[in-house]
N, C-alpha and C positions, 0 to 999 in steps of 0.2 A: 502493499500500500502505499508507503512513505518515498518507493522507489519510480511508483508510476504517479507522486504529486512533484518530485524533483525532476522526474522526465517533464510533465505538463508545463513546469513554472520553466524550465528551458527553452523549451517549443512557444511559450507566449514571448518571453525575455528576444528570440529571435526574430518572430516573425513582427514583433514590437520595435524592434531598434532598423528591421529591415523596411517597413512601410509608415512607419509615423513621421511626419514630418516634422520641424521646425518650425511657430508661429510667424508669421510675415506680418501681423498688426500689431500696433501698442496695446498694453494691456487694458481693459476697462478699470475708471476707478469709483469710488464711492462717495455722495455726498449731501450733505444735512442742507435740507433746507430753510433757510433762516427766515426771511420772506420770499411773500408772492403779492405782486400787484396786476390787477386786470387793466389792459391797456387797447382801447380800441384805437383802429388806422384804417386806412381806406386802402383797398387795394383794385385798382380799376374802378368801374363802377358799385363793386359792394366793399360793405363796411362788417370789416372781421375784427376777431380780437384775439389777442395774446395776452399769455403770460409772463412777468418780467420779474424771474426768480432769483436770488440771492443765495448763492448756494456756498458750503465751506469744503472744502475736500477733506476728506478724512483719511487718504490713503496715498499713496506713490512717492514721486520725488517732490509732488507740488504741495503735502499734506501742512492744510493748515491753512491755505490758500483762500481768498474768498473771490468768486467769480459769480457771473452775471450772466446769465444766459435767458435767451427768448425763447420761451416753449409756444408752439402755434398753436390754435384750437382753431380744426375745422369744422367741430356738432356732430362731428362722427362718432360715436364713442368706442368705436371698434380701432380708428386709429389714435384718438385723443386721449394725454396724459395730462388727468385733472392733479396737478401740484395744492400740496397743503403743508401749512407752515408745521416742520417737527420731522416730516418724512424723510426717509430716506432713497434715495436716488441711484442705477447705475447709469454712470457716462460715459459714451463713446467717445474716444480719444483719439481726432488723426494730425496727422501730422501735414501742416501745408506751408511746403516749402521754405519747413524752418521755425514757423509759425503754429503751437499748440491750439488747436478749434474743438473745443469741449460741444456736445450735446446731448439732450437728456434721452436714454437709449430705455427705462423702462425706471418702475418704483422697486425697491429693494425688496424680493418677499422670497428670499432665502431660508428666512427665519421661519420661517413658520414648516417649510422642508426640515430644516434641521431636530426641530422639537417631535416633530412627527416623524422622522426617521430614529430618533432616540425612544419614543413610544416603542414603535413597532420592533425594533433589537432587542429592548429590557423583557419586553412581551416574550417574545420569539425563546429568547434563552433561559426565562424564568417559566414559561410551560412548557416548554421540549428539552430543556438541560439539555446536555452534550447533542441528542440530534439537532434541537434546536440551533445550536453553536456553528455543527456542520453545514448546517441548511443557510445559516445565513453567510458563511463563507461563500459554499455556492454563489449564492445569490450574488454577493460581490464579484467574485471570478466571471460568473457569466455576465454581468455590465460592464468589467475593463474590457472582456474579448469583446465585446461589442462597440464599445465606444472605442478602442485606441488599437482595435485589430479589423475587426471587421470594417468598420465606416472608412478605414486609410486606406483598406484593400480596394474597396470598391471604385474608391476616389482615385486611385493608384491605375486603374483600368481593369485591373481582374474580375472573370464573369461575377456578376454579383449572385447568380444561386450558387456557382460552384463555391462561393467564397461563405456564404450562407450557411449551406448544408455541412460545410467544415467546422466551421465556427457549433454548429447544433452538433455535430459527433463530439467535440470536445467538451461542452458544455452539459451534455447529455451523461458522458464516462464521468467525468468530475464530480458532478451533482449526485448520483444516486451511487457510485461507491464510495463516496463519501458518507454518504447518508445511511447506507445499506452495508454497506461492507465491500471489501472485495471478495465474493463470492457468486455462487451458481445464483442465488435469487437477483442480485445485483445487475449481475452480466444478463439474465434473461431479460428483467426489465429494460437493458441498454439494447441489446439485440432487435427489442420489441418498436422503444421508441424509434429508433433507427428506422428500420424497415415502412413506419407509418408514417415519417417525416417526407423518404424517399417516395414513397406515395402521393402523399400529401402535394410534394413539389409537381411530380408529375402531374398528376389533376388542374393544376393550379397554370403550369404551364400550358396545357390545353384550353381552359378554359379561357384565359387572356385572348388565346389567339382567335378563339372561334367568338368568344364576343366582341374583337377588335377594342380591347381596354388600351387608351393611351399610357396609365400611369400617370399620370396629370391629373388627379383629383381634387386639390386644395391649391393655398396659398404658399403653403410650403413649398411643394413639389415645383409650381412656377418659378418661387424666387431660386431652388435646389437647379433648375434648367435655366435659368439667366446666368449663374455661378458657373455652371460645369452643364453646357450642353452637349458636352460627347460622351455623356452616359448614357446607356441605356434604360430608361424608363418602363419598359413592359418588364425586363427582371426585376429591378427593383421592387417593382409591384409583386412580381413570384416571390422575390426574399420576403417581404412585408409579412405575406400567409403564413411562409413556412415561418416565420417567427412568431407570430402569433399563436400557432398552434402548439409550439415546444413545450412550452408550460404544462397546460391542457394532458398534453400526450402523457409527459414523464410521469405526473401525478396518476393517470389513469395505469401507465406500465406499469411502475411498481407497485400500487396495488393487488391486481394482478398477479404479477410474481409472487408477489412477501404472502397471500393469500395461501396459494398452492405450494407454496414451501411450506409454512405451519400447520397445512393437512399432510404435509409426505412424512413433517415431522413427527406426529401425534399417528397417524396409521399406515405405516410402510408398506403395510399389502398394496394400499391401491394401486390399479395401473395408469399407465400413462393416458389412456381412456378417461378413469375416472378422475383423474385430478383434470383431467381437460373441461369437463362436464364442469366440476365444481368451479372452476374458474370462470366458464361460461355465465354458472349462476349469478356468481359474483358479480362481473361486468355487467349482466345487463342490470343492475341495480345499479349501480355506475354511471351507466349512459345516460340513464335518462338526467338526472342532477348536474351530468358534467356537460353535457353537450348544451340543456338551458342554460347553465352559468357562462360558457363561450357565448350564446346568441343573447344575452343580457349585455354583456359586455362590450359589447359591439351597438345594440341597440340603445343603452346609454351613453355611448361616446358619439351615439350619431341621432339624439334626440333633438337640436335645432333642426336636423334635416328633415326628419319625420313630422316633425309640425309645420316644415314649410311646404310638405305635401297638400297641405287642406286648400292651397292659393294654387296649384298646379293639377292639370289633367294628368288623369293619373298614370294614361298611355304614359306622357311625356316624363310623367316623373321616373317610372319605374325603368327606363330606357337610359338616365342618365349615366354618364360612365362615374360619377362619383356614386352613385347609389345601388348601379351592378357590380362595381367595385368592393362597397363594403359589406352585401350581402352575398357575394361572393368568397370575400375572406371570413364570412358567418360560418357559411356554408360547408366551405373546404374544411374548413378547422373542426366541423364538430363529424362531418364524416371520415377525417383522421379519428376522431376518438373512439369511431363505431369502429373502425378498422385497426383498431392498437390492441381490443378486445382480444379476439380471436388470434391475430399473429401473436401476442403474448405469451396468452394461453398455452399456444401447441409449442411455441419455444421453450418455457418455463417447463410443463409437463415433460416434455422429451431431456431436457437440461437435468433439472431436478432429480428426475426417476433413475436415469440411465448414465450421466456421467457420474464418473469415481468424484469424493468430494476434493479441493483443489487441498491443495501439497499444506499441511498446517495448520489451515483454517479449516472452521465447519460452516455449512452453508446457511 
């Protein structure tokens, strides 16, 4: 187990060193709003409003200095940043021919993420004990893989589907072996998850091609296209569908493999077929709740889009690129969960029943 973790970290550091780029922009700075004034001005034939904000810099080489920034207001709540005295803001910094220019990027909100993360980590470790700690480590490793390895690989020009499947393989193996131990149970779950993800990737590819999805579904993808028009956004959409499936498939795979393993430990006279049937019976109970969970996650994230449907003809709405992409992602994820049950049940019953225990380890 230790050797596997060391090997993983070695590969992780190597891939990171190859694909990670040095930052090419000045780092953002944090500021404290000391004073805000509203000023009306004439722009063409219209009267517009701006905020003149007095901001004290809280970090960087200019820490402690006070600057004045004009914050334009358009009347659109999506784009406007309404400043209030006492708020902390993130400042975008640019070097304009040797002159440092500041602009307001957004309100500083990372403090909320910090206490929510601490609450989650504390509860996970308190309730899960050692398994909870291992789970937390696996979550951190998965996030590191996606942010520091997968993203640079895609931007570097590597096929995003291949890169995503590779990262999913690493993430699945590390997560399940950390949580379940290096044994036949975890190996069965890993194999079941990987085969299910490959199937999900194949199904995603067919769906994207048949539905003529562009991959440009929201403002973020359009901004990305402006910055990197060379990227294949169809493949990025497929990668998105695979990644969205990963967590649920791992949950199902480990549940089925663990169930079959425990039944085998209690009654070693059961045949492969009987173990498979037991795994399928448990899997049928899992399918309903897990598929429902995945669908609700997508619905919750697309609630504004669903509300918009009341103002659009249904035929137009159901054929929108973004709508088809979201529904396809939810359905493909649910299909992967369903297909993971028989695959993992078959692999686990064969492996746990017929393969000798790993040397020096119990299953």
